[in-house]
C-alpha positions in Angstrom: 12.7 17.9 -29.6 10.7 14.7 -31.2 11.4 10.9 -30.7 13.7 10.8 -34.0 15.3 13.6 -32.7 16.5 12.3 -29.9 17.1 9.0 -31.2 19.7 11.4 -33.9 21.2 12.5 -30.8 22.2 9.1 -28.9 23.6 8.0 -32.3 25.9 11.2 -32.9 27.1 10.6 -29.5 27.7 7.0 -29.8 29.5 7.6 -33.2 31.8 10.4 -31.4 32.4 7.8 -28.6 33.2 4.9 -30.4 35.4 6.5 -33.0 33.6 5.3 -35.8 30.3 4.6 -37.7 30.8 0.8 -37.3 31.9 0.7 -33.8 28.8 2.6 -33.0 26.5 0.3 -34.8 27.9 -2.4 -33.1 26.8 -0.8 -29.7 23.3 0.0 -31.0 23.0 -2.9 -32.6 22.0 -1.3 -35.8 23.6 -1.3 -39.1 26.0 1.0 -40.2 24.1 2.1 -43.2 21.5 3.1 -40.5 23.9 4.8 -38.5 25.2 7.2 -40.8 22.1 8.2 -42.1 21.0 9.0 -38.9 24.1 11.2 -38.6 23.7 12.8 -41.7 19.5 13.7 -41.3 20.6 15.4 -37.8 23.2 17.6 -39.2 21.1 18.4 -42.2 18.2 19.4 -39.6 21.0 21.3 -37.4 22.3 22.8 -40.6 26.0 22.6 -40.1 28.3 19.9 -39.9 29.6 17.2 -36.9 31.7 14.6 -38.2 35.1 14.8 -40.6 34.9 11.7 -42.5 38.0 10.6 -44.7 38.6 6.9 -45.7 40.5 6.0 -42.6 39.0 8.2 -40.0 35.9 10.4 -38.5 36.6 13.2 -36.1 34.4 16.3 -35.0 34.4 18.9 -36.1 34.7 22.0 -33.4 31.0 22.6 -33.3 31.1 19.0 -33.4 33.1 19.2 -30.2 31.0 21.3 -28.1 27.9 19.5 -29.2 29.3 16.2 -28.2 30.2 17.9 -24.5 27.2 18.9 -24.2 25.4 16.0 -25.0 27.2 13.3 -23.7 25.9 14.5 -20.1 22.6 14.2 -20.5 23.1 11.1 -22.6 25.1 9.1 -19.8 22.2 9.9 -17.4 19.7 8.7 -19.8 21.1 5.2 -20.0 21.9 5.4 -16.1 17.7 5.9 -15.4 17.3 3.2 -18.2 19.7 0.5 -16.2 18.2 1.3 -12.9 14.4 0.9 -14.1 16.3 -2.3 -15.9 17.7 -3.3 -12.2 14.3 -2.9 -10.6 12.7 -5.6 -12.8 15.0 -8.0 -11.6 14.9 -7.3 -8.1 12.6 -5.8 -5.5 13.4 -2.4 -4.7 11.7 0.9 -4.8 9.1 2.6 -2.5 5.7 0.5 -1.4 3.4 3.1 0.2 0.3 1.5 2.1 -2.5 3.0 3.6 -4.2 1.1 6.6 -6.2 2.2 9.8 -4.8 3.4 13.1 -5.8 -0.3 14.6 -4.2 -2.8 12.2 -0.7 -1.6 13.6 -0.7 -3.3 16.9 -2.6 -6.4 15.8 -0.4 -7.6 13.6 0.5 -4.8 10.5 3.8 -3.1 12.2 5.1 -6.8 13.1 4.4 -7.3 9.0 6.3 -4.6 7.8 8.8 -5.5 9.8 9.2 -8.5 8.4 8.8 -7.5 4.9 11.9 -4.9 5.8 14.0 -7.1 6.8 13.6 -9.3 4.0 13.7 -7.1 1.0 16.3 -4.4 2.2 15.6 -2.3 -0.9 12.7 -1.8 -0.5 11.6 2.0 1.1 8.3 1.9 2.8 5.7 4.5 3.6 3.2 3.7 6.1 0.5 5.9 6.5 -2.4 5.1 9.4 -5.5 7.0 8.2 -8.9 5.4 8.5 -10.7 6.8 5.8 -11.6 5.1 2.4 -8.8 5.2 0.2 -9.5 6.2 -3.7 -6.4 3.7 -4.9 -6.5 5.3 -8.6 -5.7 9.0 -7.6 -4.3 8.7 -3.9 -0.5 7.5 -5.5 -1.0 4.4 -2.1 -0.3 0.9 -3.6 -2.2 -0.9 -1.6 -5.1 -0.4 1.4 -5.2 -2.1 4.7 -9.1 -2.1 5.1 -12.2 -3.8 6.7 -14.8 -5.2 4.3 -16.8 -2.2 4.4 -14.2 0.4 2.9 -12.8 -1.9 0.0 -12.8 -0.2 -3.1 -14.8 -1.7 -6.2 -12.9 -3.3 -8.8 -10.2 -4.2 -7.2 -8.3 -7.3 -5.9 -8.5 -8.0 -1.9 -6.3 -10.3 -0.1 -7.9 -11.3 3.5 -5.1 -10.9 6.2 -4.2 -10.1 10.0 -6.3 -12.2 12.9 -9.8 -12.6 13.5 -11.2 -9.8 14.6 -13.2 -10.7 17.6 -15.8 -7.6 19.2 -17.1 -7.1 22.7 -20.2 -4.7 23.7 -19.1 -2.5 27.2 -20.1 -0.6 29.3 -19.4 0.5 33.1 -20.8 -1.2 35.7 -22.0 2.2 36.7 -24.0 2.9 33.8 -25.5 -0.2 33.8 -26.9 0.1 37.3 -28.4 3.4 36.0 -29.4 1.8 32.9 -29.7 -1.7 33.0 -28.4 -4.3 31.1 -29.4 -5.0 27.5 -30.6 -8.8 27.0 -31.4 -8.6 22.9 -29.6 -6.6 20.5 -32.9 -4.5 19.9 -32.2 -3.2 23.2 -29.5 -1.1 22.8 -31.7 1.2 21.1 -33.0 2.3 24.5 -29.1 2.6 25.4 -26.3 5.7 24.9 -24.3 5.0 22.2 -20.3 5.6 21.7 -19.8 5.4 18.2 -16.7 4.8 16.1 -16.5 7.1 13.1 -14.1 6.2 9.9 -11.7 9.0 9.3 -13.0 12.5 9.2 -16.0 11.6 6.8 -17.7 10.8 9.6 -19.2 7.4 8.8 -20.4 5.4 11.4 -19.4 1.6 11.6 -22.4 -0.4 12.4 -23.2 -2.7 15.5 -23.6 -5.8 14.1 -24.8 -8.6 16.1 -26.2 -13.0 16.5 -29.8 -12.3 15.9 -32.3 -15.8 16.0 -32.7 -15.1 12.4 -29.2 -14.2 11.2 -27.0 -11.0 11.2 -28.7 -8.1 13.0 -27.4 -4.7 12.3 -28.0 -1.9 14.0 -27.0 1.6 13.8 -28.0 3.4 17.1 -28.2 7.2 17.4 -24.5 8.2 18.8 -24.4 10.1 22.4 -20.5 10.7 21.7 -18.2 10.2 18.1 -14.3 9.2 17.8 -12.5 7.8 15.6 -10.5 5.9 18.1 -11.5 3.0 20.0 -9.0 4.1 22.9 -11.3 7.2 22.9 -14.3 4.9 23.2 -13.0 2.7 25.8 -12.2 6.1 27.8 -15.4 7.5 27.9 -17.4 3.8 28.0 -15.4 3.8 31.5 -16.8 7.1 32.2 -19.6 5.9 32.7 -21.2 8.0 29.6 -22.7 4.6 27.2 -22.2 1.4 25.3 -19.2 1.2 23.0 -18.5 -1.4 20.4 -14.8 -2.1 20.2 -12.1 -4.4 19.5 -11.7 -7.1 22.2 -8.3 -6.8 21.8 -8.0 -3.2 22.7 -11.1 -3.6 25.2 -8.9 -6.3 27.3 -6.4 -4.1 29.5 -10.2 -1.9 30.6 -11.7 -5.5 31.0 -9.2 -6.9 33.4 -9.6 -4.2 36.2 -12.7 -3.9 36.0 -13.6 -0.6 34.6 -15.8 -2.1 32.0 -18.0 -5.3 31.3 -19.1 -7.1 28.8 -22.5 -7.3 27.6 -24.5 -9.2 24.8 -21.6 -11.6 25.3 -23.9 -14.7 23.1 -25.0 -12.1 20.5 -21.5 -10.2 19.3 -19.8 -11.6 16.3 -16.1 -11.5 15.5 -15.9 -9.3 12.5 -14.7 -9.9 8.8 -10.7 -9.8 8.6 -8.8 -7.0 7.2 -7.8 -7.4 3.6 -5.0 -6.2 1.4 -6.5 -4.1 -1.4 -5.0 -3.2 -4.7 -5.3 -2.3 -8.3 -4.4 -4.7 -10.5 -2.6 -8.2 -10.9 -1.6 -7.9 -15.0 0.8 -4.1 -14.0 1.7 -5.5 -10.5 5.2 -3.7 -9.1 7.6 -6.6 -7.7 7.7 -5.0 -4.4 3.8 -5.0 -4.1 3.9 -8.8 -5.4 6.8 -9.6 -2.8 4.3 -7.5 0.4 1.1 -9.8 -0.4 3.0 -13.1 -0.7 4.7 -12.1 2.4 1.1 -11.1 3.5 -0.5 -15.0 2.7 2.5 -16.4 3.8 1.8 -15.2 7.2 -1.3 -15.5 7.2 -1.3 -19.5 6.6 1.5 -19.7 8.8 -0.8 -18.0 11.9 -3.8 -20.4 10.7 -2.0 -23.9 11.3 -0.2 -22.7 14.7 -4.0 -21.8 15.7 -5.2 -25.0 14.5 -2.0 -26.7 16.1 -2.9 -24.8 19.3 -6.2 -26.2 19.3 -5.8 -29.3 19.0 -3.2 -29.9 21.1 0.1 -29.9 20.0 1.0 -25.7 19.9 3.4 -24.5 22.5 
């Protein structure tokens, strides 16, 4: 059925539902002559008479009644669907699909999503934890929370979450055997426990502050895993050096299972970003999430500044 045919069906249903051409025309905001022409065109196409017309009234023929009975539910359902879309333009609703690395959840994202869901109860959130790079054009994901190295080209990115402090750690017994590294280049003489992004095997580089700026080292790995807690367990067993987030390492550092090395050379990593495709046709639910992430970030920074100034709790 082409577009004109479907439009004629809707006009037919309105004439039958309203009991006349003029009433249908007022509802459809069309001229009575246009409504009459659409019904006539529909009858000519079908080769049947749908209405009995007189100067005083319009009534359905028996076959017209059959077509009306079958057409009315479909037209009503379509009108409801369009009405729902109109409502969604006015309210923040629907399903928001997010992808994020596992580490983002305990750092900040679980709390951010919980706040978002409380503020916008009409939005359903699908949060998929996966460290792999996401193709925003084909994955069906609305936004990906990723580090700068995994951002999609030609997309928008909004920084979010805390500064990502990092530590180089090893077990005391490992350092007794191998010695402590004094400079970033020394790590090449050590066994490396490396982090991999998801199933694609891309290894996270080890970044250091050097005398001439940033130094990036990609040591040959002895062990590779895509979970930093596993890296820490391997390091605690004396199997090598691990480059990990300080917050995740904190329990191991507190017990002495691992200790930090190269503390003057390990810088914080860039913060995560909310990565999304376009601002022009951005769904209201995604805009609301991005705005909440921005406001949360500003509030966190104000709190941090106040704390550093001695005015925070």
